[in-house]
N, C-alpha and C positions, 0 to 999 in steps of 0.2 A: 943339111936338113935341120930343122928347128925342133927342139924338144918342147912339148907342150905339157906344161904341168897345171894341174887345176889350181885355180886361185879364187879367191873370196868374190871376185868379180865376174866369174863365169855366169852366163844366163841359165835359169832352170831349163831343164829339157824334159820331153814327155816320158823318156825312159826312167829318168830318176823319180818322176811323180808317180808313175805306175808301180815302180818298185817300192816305193814308200807306201803306197796305198795297199799293196799286197801284204806288207809286212804288218801294217796296223790292222787289216782285216784278219790276218792269222792270229794275231795277239788277241783280238777281240773274240774270236771263236774259241781260243783256248781258255779264255777267262769264263766264258758262258758254259763250258763244258765242266769246269771244276765244280765240286761239291761246295754247297754253302754251309758255312759253319755258324750255328746258332747258339749264342750263349746259354748256358744251364739256367741262368736267371730269368731270361725270357720265357723259357719252357716251363718253369716251375712257378712262374708269377701268377698264374690263374688257376684257383683251386677247382677241382671237379664240382659241378653242381648236381644236385639230386633232382631228378625229372618230376615235374608237378603231377599230382594225382589226377587232376582233370584236364591235363593237356596244357596247350599254351606255353610250350617250352621254348619259345624264341626268347633270346635275350642279346643284348648289344655287347657282344664279346670283342676281344682284340682282332680276332680273325675276321669279323664281320666289318669292324671299322677299317681295316686294311682293304677289304674288298671294296668298299664305298670309296676310298681314296683312289683306288685304280681306275674307277669308272667315271671319275670327273673329267671334264675336258679342259 
């Protein structure tokens, strides 16, 4: 009987491919669930604004800019 030892020249198999894909998917799911850490500098960078007396309170804030970035194709 011959002992088969894996070598660098063994062809890839479906089983190894799906095992790798499952590991990557599990890692991606774990990263997506972790809480995001926002630096304190970013949170405190934008001072609170006073609301205008006659309305028209829209202004281009960092939050609005980020939203516009996510909607671009």
